[in-house]
N, C-alpha and C positions, 0 to 999 in steps of 0.2 A: 765393731772393733775398726781401733787402728792399730794399721803395720806399720809399726815402726823400727829403725837398724840404729842402733844404739851401737856404739864402739866396735861394729864387726856384728852385735849380735841383731837377731829378729827377736823380735817383742808384738803381742797381739794385745791391746790391753782395750779394757771397756770403760773409754771414758768420754765426757759429753767432749765434741771438738772443739770448742771454743774454752779448752783447762791451759790455762797456761803449761808449756814444755817444762818450765822447771817445777812445778808441781808434780806433775808427771814422772819426773826424772827421779827425785825427792819421795814422792809419797808411796806413790805405785809401782815404780822399779829397783827402790834401794840405792840411788847412787845420788851421793850424799854431798861429792866435791863441789859442784853448784850449788852455790851459798843465796840465801833469800839476802839483799840489804836495803833497798829502797820500793820494789814493785812496779816502778814506770821508767826502765830501761836507762836510768843516770847513772846509776852508782858502779855497775860492770861486774859486782862479785858475781855476776849469773851464767859470763860470757861462758859458751857456749861454742862450739862449729857444727853450720848446717851447710853442706857440703865442701865443707871447706873455708867459707866465711866465719869471720866471728857475727854471731848474736847471741841479743838478751834474752836472755831466754825467759825472765818473769813476766816477760809484752811479748812472746812468739805463742800464738794458741796449735796445739799437740795438731790440727787438724793441718795446720799448712806447711810441717812437717814429714806426713807420712809418706813412708815410703823415702825417708831422704833420707843421707849418712848424717846423723850427729856423732858426735866427736865429744866426749867430756873429759876432765884432767884423768878421769879415772880410765881411761882409755888411749891417750894422749903419749904414755909412755910407759902403754902394757907389756910389752916386752923390756924392750931397752929404755932409760933418760933419754928425752929429747935432748936436743943442744940445747933447747930453752931451760926443763929444769936444771939440767946440767949447771948448765950461768946461773941460774938462781940459787943453789943452793952453792958453788963457789964463792959468789959474792955474797952470800948470807943476806939476804934481800930480806924474806919475812922477820914482823918483830909479832903482829899478835899472827898473823899468816889467813885472819880471813878473808881477805880480798885478792891474795895471790893465788888461788884458782883461776878467778877473772882475769886478773893480769899477764898472763900465762898463756892462757888460749888469746889472751889480744896480741901481744909477743910476738905469737906464732904466726896467725894470718901478718902480722905487719910482715914480717921477716920472709912468709911468702911470695908478698906482691913487693916490697925494697929489700932485698938483701943486705945492702949496707945504707943501713938510714941515716940519717942524721940527725943529731938531737934533737932538730925541730920535728922530723918527722915522727921521732918518739911521739913527742910530748901532743903533735894534733893528731896519734891514730890510738894510743894507752890515755881514755881518759877514763879511764876506770878513777875511783878513788879510793885514795888508803888514808885510812883515817890514823895512823899512826906516822903519815910525811916520810916515807921510803919513798919516795920519787927519785931521787938522785943514785941509789943502790940500785932501782929499777931503768936506771936510764946506761947505767954500770953493765947492764948485765944484759940488759939485749947488745949492747958493743960485742958485749964476748960472747954471747949465741952464735949472732954473725960471724963473727972469727972465726966460731970453732965451725959454722956450717961452711965455712968457705969464702967469707965474702970477706973486705977487710976497713971495719967498720972503728 
């Protein structure tokens, strides 16, 4: 059994320690916000936070996160929308929406470390892939979220 803390709730899962966190979240816990995109940690659709840091859950064995705090898009705005989620809505970022949970989680991690990011900071930190090409809207939303959170971006 592996003890997980996901979105503030404890789970005991009977899975192999090398099973990717993404598949434990989706298959075993029915948390489907993190998406499968590439399986090799390139596209970012599976991005979640582990102890506040953005990680690509498709390449993280669940055994490595035992007992650590995992936050998914479902847990991010559980009580009220996070500033990044609000900015995403206000800027009407999503087209198909498939990659957006991963982008939002990456943006939250960026703003934690850099509350006033430049365009270059955003481009370097958000290496996720959006097949719809919403990158300019994403950049605007990150700046808007920074302003909402009190940074003057």
